[in-house]
C-alpha positions, 0 to 999 in steps of 0.5 A: 529515475524515480522524482519526488512529487510535493506532498504532506508527510504525516508524523510517523506512527500515526493511526491511519484514519489520523494520518489522512490529508486528502489532497487527491481524489474524492474527499468523502469517499476516501475518507469514508472509507479509510474510517470504516476500514479501520474499523473494520480491522480494528474489530479483527483485533489489530490497529493501524499505524502509518509508519515510515521508520523502514529501520522498524519495517527490517527488525520486523522481518528479521524477527519473523524470517529466522523461523520461517513464517516470512521472507526476507524483505525485498530490497526496494523495501529495505533502507539498507540499500533503497532510497526511502525517504518519508516523501515516497513510501510508508508501511501499515503496522498491525498491532495487537491489544498487546502493542506486538506487529502482527502485521506489514504492509508497504508501498512506495511512491514512483513518480515516472512521468516521462518513464515506465516500469519496462524502463524502471523495472530493473532499478526498481527491484535491485533499488539501483543495484543493478549493475550486471544483473539482468531484466527481461520484461514482456508484460505488455502492461509495463509498457502502459504504468507511467505516471504517478506509480505505487508499488506495494508488497511486503505484507504479512500477517502474523500466523496466529492472526491468519484466517481473519481475512485482514489482508481482504482490507487493509491493502485497499486502505493503502491504496486509498492513503496513497491515492489521497496524498499523491497523484496516482495513476497506477497501483501495481505488484510483482507477483509469483504465477503460483500466487495468482492462481491462487488467487492472491492478487486478485484478493488484494484487490488486483484486477489486471495480470501482464506476464511476464517480468523475469529477473535471471540470476536474482540474489533470489534465484531465476525468478519470474513475476506477473505486473498486478495492476489497478486503476483508481476509479477501480479502486473507488469502485471497490471502496464504495462496494465495501461500504455499501457491505456496511451500510448504514456507516459505523461511524455514522450509526452512532453518530445517529446521522441520515446520511448515508451512501446517497451522499455524493462521495465523489464530490472533489475537495480537500479535507483532513480526517485529522485533528492533529497538526500535520509534520514535514519529516517527523520521525519520532515514535507518538 
C-alpha cells in the first residue's frame, strides 16, 4: 500500500519549467537541467506541459490505440481503474506547433517506507484490482526497491515525430521534475525482454536490469518483465553530462552571463523556476 507524501501540486497544463518548484535535491542542477532540457525538446519541435488530467491521457491513448501506433494504456495509468491523483501522479504532454499531442510520458510516485516492490508488484501492475491474479517475483532488485519510488511508463511518440531522439531527453526531464518534488530513492519501470535487448531501457536512462517479474494469465497474456532502475545520484550524473555537452548553457549564453558548469550545481537550496503561483489540486487548463 502506497502512502501519500505531502507535496506541492502545480496547476494542470503548465509549461514544464513553470510547474517546477524544488523541494528536494540539488536546486541549481535540477533547475538548470529542466530549463536546458526543455529548450532541447522545443528545438525538436515539441512543447512540454505537465498535466495531472489522466482522463485526457486516456483519450489520447484511445485515439492512437485504434489505428495501431500505441499499445493500450496500462491499468496503473488508467484513471478508470487506478487511484491517480494530482498528489501522486502526473504526465508530460508534448505538443506540436498546432497544439496537437505528439508525445506522452507518465509517472506515478509510490511511498513505500515499510514495503518493497517485491511486495507491491502485483497490486501496482493491476492498480489494486489484483484479486485472483498471479504474480511471480524473482528479480533480486525488487527486494531492494523501497522508500520513495517513481514508476514511469506510457512513453509514446507520434510516428511523424519519431527519429528526433525525444525519448532520450523526455524521460530524464520527467525524472528530474519528480526528484525535485518528492524524496525519490528509486526510479523504476517494468520492461519486456525484447525491449531490453533493443536498448530501450538504457536509452531512457535506466542503469540496472533485474529479471524478472511475471504476470501469468494477465489480460495481456503471460507477460515477463525485467525491473529496470536508476538512483538519484545516477540521474545527477546524467544531468551534469547533458549540461556539459550543451555548455555554455543556452539560457546563460543568451543572457550574457559568464556563469558555467563551474558553479556549484549541487548546492542545497529550495528554488522555484516559475513566477506563477502554485496551486494545490487545481486541474483547470491554462
